[in-house]
C-alpha positions, 0 to 999 in steps of 0.5 A: 198788706201781703200774705205771700209765703206766711204761715199762721197758727190758731191761738184761739177758736170758738168751741164749734170751730174745727181749727186748733193749735195743731192747724197750720196754714200756709198762705200764698198771694198774687195781686189781691187774691190769697189762697192757703193750704192748711192741715193739722189737728182734726183737719186732714186737708183744707184750702181757702181762697179770698180777696184782700182789701186795701186795708189787708182784710180778707173775705174768703171761702174755705173747704176741708176734710176732717178726721171723720171724712166729713167735707166741711165748707164755710165763709170767713172775714179776717181783720188783720193787726200788725203786732209790735214784733211785725207779725200779723194777727188775724181776727176772723168771724166765720160761718159754716155753710155745711153742717149746723151752719153755726158761726164763730170767731178765731184768732190766728198769728203769724209764725 
């Protein structure tokens, strides 16, 4: 699975998450390394970097600055599903490594 030049939006997230339907992720991939820039909603600027496994899952780390000028960091594991229309849905399990160190889940869909 290749995520290069794909865009994703959040369709669902735990209440303690920072992403929303207004957050847009723009992915790039070279080899098995994926990166993304993201912003929107409560997030002013965010970046992630991860490693894509053979099955398309991603083990990643992220950092972002929110509207309160807080620098937040975390880790995430994303499992892909290819939808009937060929688009990718990502099921994410994440954990803040800053702030309250809570964890949650999100679902992103390719735009």
